[in-house]
N, C-alpha and C positions, 0 to 999 in steps of 0.2 A: 282333579283327578277323578276318573270315573270309578263307580262302585266295582266294576269287574276287572279293574287293574290290579296287578300283583306287585309285590315288593320284590325288587331285584336285590340280592345280597351285595353289599358294597362295604369293603374294609380298607383300611389304610395300607394293608400289605398285600392284598389280592391284586394281581395284574389287571389291567383294563381288559374288558371283554369286547367292547365295542369302541370304534374310533371316535374320539371326541370331536373330530373335524367333519366326518361325513356319516357316521353311524353304522359303518360296515363292520360286520363281525371280524374280530382280529384273529391272527394266527396263534398258535400255541406259544407261550413265553419261551424266550431264549434263556440259556443258562444265566445270562447276566440280568435277567428279570424284565428286560424290555419286550415289547411286543410290536409287531409291524402290521400295518394296514395293507391288505392286498390291493386295495383300490388306489389310494393316494401315495402309499409308499412310506408314509411317515412312521417314526418309531415313537413309542410312548413308554414312559417309565413312571413308577410311583417315586416321588421325591418328598423329602422333608421340606416343610414350609418354613422359610427363614423368618425369624422374629428377632427383635432387639430389645435390650433392657438397659436402663441407666441406674448405675449406683451414684447417686448425686451425694457428694461428700462435702461436709461443712463442719468445722470445728471438731474433727474426729468422730463425727456421727454421720450416719447414712439415712437418707430419706427413703421410706417405704410407703406403699399404698395399700389401703384396704379396699378390696374389690367390691364394687357396687352391683355387679352382675355375675351371672353364671357364665362359665363354670367357676366353681370355687368361690362363690359369693361369700363375703364376710371374712375371707382369709387374706393373708398379706402376700403381696408380690412387689415387683418393682415397676416404675413407670416404663412404658414401652408398648410394643405390639408387633403385629405382622408387618413385613415390608410390603409395599405395593410393587406391582410388576416393573422390573427394571430399576428400581430405587436402590441407591447406594445405602448400605447400613447406617452411616453417620447421618446422612439426610433423613432417613427414616426415624432415627432416634430424635432428631430435632423436631420433626413434624409431630411425632407422638407426645413429646414433652409440651409442645403448644397446645395439641388437642386435649390432653388429659389434665395438664397443670397450668396452662396459660403462661409458661415461661420459655425463655430462650436458654439453650444449652450450649456448652462447648465440651467436646470430648478431650479429655486431658492425657490419655495415653492409649496404646494399642488395646485390643479387647483383653479383658481380665479373665474371661471364661468363655469356653464354647461347650455346650451341652446339648444332648438329644433328649427329648422327653415326649410324652403324648399329651394331647390337649383335648378336652371335651369329651362328651359321651361317646362319640365315634372312635376316639383314640387316634386322631390324626397325629402324625409324626411332625415334630417341630425341631429345627436347628436354632437353638437360642444363642445369641451373640450378645455378651454382656460388655458394657464399657463403663469406665470411671468418668464421671462428668462433673461439671460445676454450672451453677446458674450464672448467666451473664446478663440477664434482664428479665423484667416483669416481676410480678408478685404471685405467689402460689395461690391459685384458685381452682380446686378440684372441680372437674366436670362430671357428667353423669356416669362415666365409667369408674369414677373413684369415689368411694364413700367418705374417706378422710385420709390424711397423711400423718405419718409419725416420723420422728427422728429417733434413730436407735444407736446405741453404742455397741462395741464389741462385746462387752459384758452381758448385755441383753439379748444378743443374737440367738443363742441356743433355746431361749424361752418363747421366741416368736413363732406363731402359727403360720408358717409359710405355705402357700398353695403348692409350690414346687421347690423341692429340695435345692435344685441348682441355684435358685435365687439366694438362698442362705449362703451358699458357697461363693456366689459373685460378691455379696457384701463382704464376706470374710476376706476375700482376695483383695478387694478394694480398700478396706481399712487396715491392711498390713502396713 
């Protein structure tokens, strides 16, 4: 970046100003929030990024992770993460469990919670999809995203320092 460049404001809620495909200045936003490129004709919207989380349950306790990285380093969340483009939520959850914990998972029921929250310094909107799951293979070995894992009970739930309140509610729903 050169010294004479300027920062262009960018927020999670402002409509795109330039076409991500060809760089053309976009038209004014429609009431729906979308904007259209006058050159290529594509429409662009700000959307929440989908993410998945696993409430791994064993003996009436849930596995939670302590974050090893920002945002929210040192606070508790659930194993999981952002979906890759075109990835099914169950497949993404399995991939994240392998990457973060070194285990294979099986989703044991439909999603236990859907939540919208913001993530990181820029406040990007996230659609969190939580599943109850069980470990079907492997031994838990946290990777660089996870400082450590803990097993918590319903009685401990309200005293845990969760990074995002919806994770607490996912655990509560899964332990019912």
